[in-house]
C-alpha positions, 0 to 999 in steps of 0.5 A, a space after each residue: 643121803 646123797 652126800 653119803 652115796 657120793 663119798 663111796 666111790 672115793 672110799 673104794 678108790 682109796 681102798 684099791 690104792 692101799 691094796 695095790 700099794 700093799 701088794 707091790 710093796 718091797 723092803 729095800 736093803 740086803 736080806 740077812 744071811 749069817 756071817 760065814 765062819 769056819 769052825 772045823 769038824 771036831 775039837 783037836 783036844 777032845 778025848 776019844 769017845 767023847 766027841 761025835 762025827 759032824 753027821 751025828 747029832 751030839 749028845 747035848 748038855 742038860 739045862 740043869 747041868 750042875 746036877 751032873 756033879 751030884 751035890 744036893 747043896 750045889 743044886 739048892 744054891 743054883 735054885 736060889 741064885 736066879 731069885 736074888 742075883 742083882 746082875 741077873 735082875 739088870 739083864 732081865 730089865 734090859 731084856 724087857 726094855 728090848 721087848 718094849 722097843 720091839 712092840 714100839 716098832 711094830 706100832 708103825 705098821 698100823 694106822 694112827 687114830 684120834 678123836 677131838 672135840 671143841 667148843 669156841 666163841 669168836 668175833 671180829 671187829 667192832 660190828 655187832 652183826 654176826 658177832 660173836 659166833 659160837 662153833 661146836 665141832 667133833 671130829 675123828 682122824 686117821 693116818 697111816 704111813 704106807 710101808 711102801 719101801 719096807 722101812 717099818 718092816 726093816 725097823 721091826 726086823 732090827 727090833 726083833 733081832 735086838 730083842 733076841 740078842 738081849 734074850 741071849 745076853 740074859 742067858 749068857 749072864 745066867 750061865 756065867 753066874 751059875 759057872 761062877 757060883 759052881 767054881 766058888 762052891 768047889 773052892 769052899 769044899 776044897 778049902 774045907 777038905 784042906 782044913 780037915 787035913 791041917 787039923 789032922 796034921 796039927 794033932 800029928 805035929 803036936 804029938 810029935 812035939 810032945 814025943 820029942 820033948 819026952 825024948 829030950 828029957 830022956 837024953 835021946 834027943 837034942 834041943 834042935 829037935 824040939 825047936 824043929 818040931 815046934 816050928 813045924 807046928 807053928 807053920 801048920 797053924 799059920 797055914 790053917 789061919 790063912 786058909 780060913 779067911 780065904 774060905 770065908 771070902 769065897 763064902 761071902 762071894 757066894 752070898 753076893 751071888 745069891 743076893 744076900 748079906 754076906 755077914 748073915 749068910 751060912 753055907 750048909 754042910 756038904 759031903 765033901 768034894 763032888 765027883 768030876 762028871 763026864 761032860 759031853 763035848 759034841 762038835 764045834 758047829 754046835 757052838 753056833 747054837 749052844 753058846 748064848 754069847 755067840 747067838 747074841 753076837 749073831 743076832 746083833 749082826 742081823 740087827 745091823 743088817 736090817 738097819 741098812 734097809 732102814 737107812 736106804 729107805 730114807 732115799 724114797 718118798 713117804 706116802 701117808 694116807 689120812 682121813 678126817 670126818 666129823 660135825 661142825 655147827 654154830 649151834 650145839 643142838 644141830 652139830 650132829 645134823 647131816 648139813 653140819 657134817 664134813 670130811 677130808 680124804 687123801 694121800 700125802 707124798 713127801 720126799 727130801 730133795 736135798 739134805 747135804 749128804 745126811 742120807 748117804 752118811 747114814 747108809 754108809 754108817 749102817 753098812 759099816 755098823 754091820 761089818 763091825 758086828 759081823 766081825 764081832 760075831 766071827 771073833 766071838 765064835 773063835 773065842 768060843 772055840 778057843 775056850 773049849 779047846 783050852 778047857 779040854 786041854 786043861 781037863 785032860 792034863 789035870 786027869 793025868 796029873 791026878 793019877 801022878 799026884 796020887 802015886 806021889 802021895 802014896 810014896 810020901 806016906 810010905 816015906 813018912 812011915 819008914 822015917 818015923 820008925 827009923 827016928 824012934 829006933 834012933 837011926 836018923 835025926 828029927 830033921 829027917 822026920 820034919 822033911 818027911 812030914 812036910 813032903 807028905 803034907 804037901 803031897 796031900 795038899 796038892 792032891 786036894 788042889 788038883 781035884 778041886 781044879 778038875 771040878 773047876 775045869 769041868 765047870 769052865 768046860 761046861 760054860 764054854 760049851 754053852 751050858 745047855 742053852 737052847 735058843 728059842 
């Protein structure tokens, strides 16, 4: 009982020391501030009415942004993609790895506890007096490295930023894959529309060839007219063959995005090309929060900043508090008796006095790593701004081009109608008909291409704007 009372003052002193150290502890190293990067107040190429002043909350993209296109098949593909995509599975595994690293770093904030038991038999020399002897022991140990200079806290701060960066990487991968899937889907639908156009064109060319042969038999056409009609028909057939294998390659790409075997994948029929949606652009400052790659780069800068503190903490001594207690006796029956009890308690202070410049080099390396990550963050912001501006320029130009292409298509169809009537009346040769048909087909194909490009540009603009990403 006396031994128990005598240990209490030591325990009180130790607890007081721990409390004082915990209250006075500070974290060395610079506190993090996000690197400054000018982004401007508005986008230079945002169409009027689709951006808002900087003091107005921007209308954000929905998280399920693909529903803006109003295509049920695309919605189903987007729903299935996260379940089977292997690139996304890799990114998700890397995120779990980063989360585990955070949990491991947090463990340094807590004491380490252990327990051990032993039974030994030992002797010395050749004398039988006191030899051999048995020893039985049971002990528990506890140790805690006091985070006096904030090394562990900075390490946790770095690991937390690393986990957040990995989460942003996962979202960036998900956004990139969804954008790629949408663009591949639009390519397939445009190819199917082109195939329908070529199928109708082949029927028209086949009828024109038959008509020309009949006119040759009647003596009102030449063999050259028949040859020209035949060449035109074969060229259209060749275009359709090329279009077919290119469309199949896009379908195979969609299958891989879904994690399926390309040879067994079948794409459901759709209504055709979706409608180009109105995309809320917002303001440039929103990219700092709405782009997952920007968020990831910013978190890596925070991680590098915290590691400066970890490196600087190596210049200060480490304080470890340890305690051990238990029982030790020569007889098993009496090893938990009070006389067999033992305990130790005390702090340990350790510090490196000379390391050949290793700590200075580590601190300089950490500062250089932060400078690199800060520059990478600013570069990522600039790249994000460029991608948005590029997508805006492309979207506007394609919208204007589609108007011009539609007018050209209407003119080409009217020209073909008139030339065909003139040929039937014997006023022009068949070469004029071939030229008019070629122009009309080219105008039809180009108008479809522009519509598909507008859909692709919309998907690229949505991805450049962050695709509805909201950092957690």
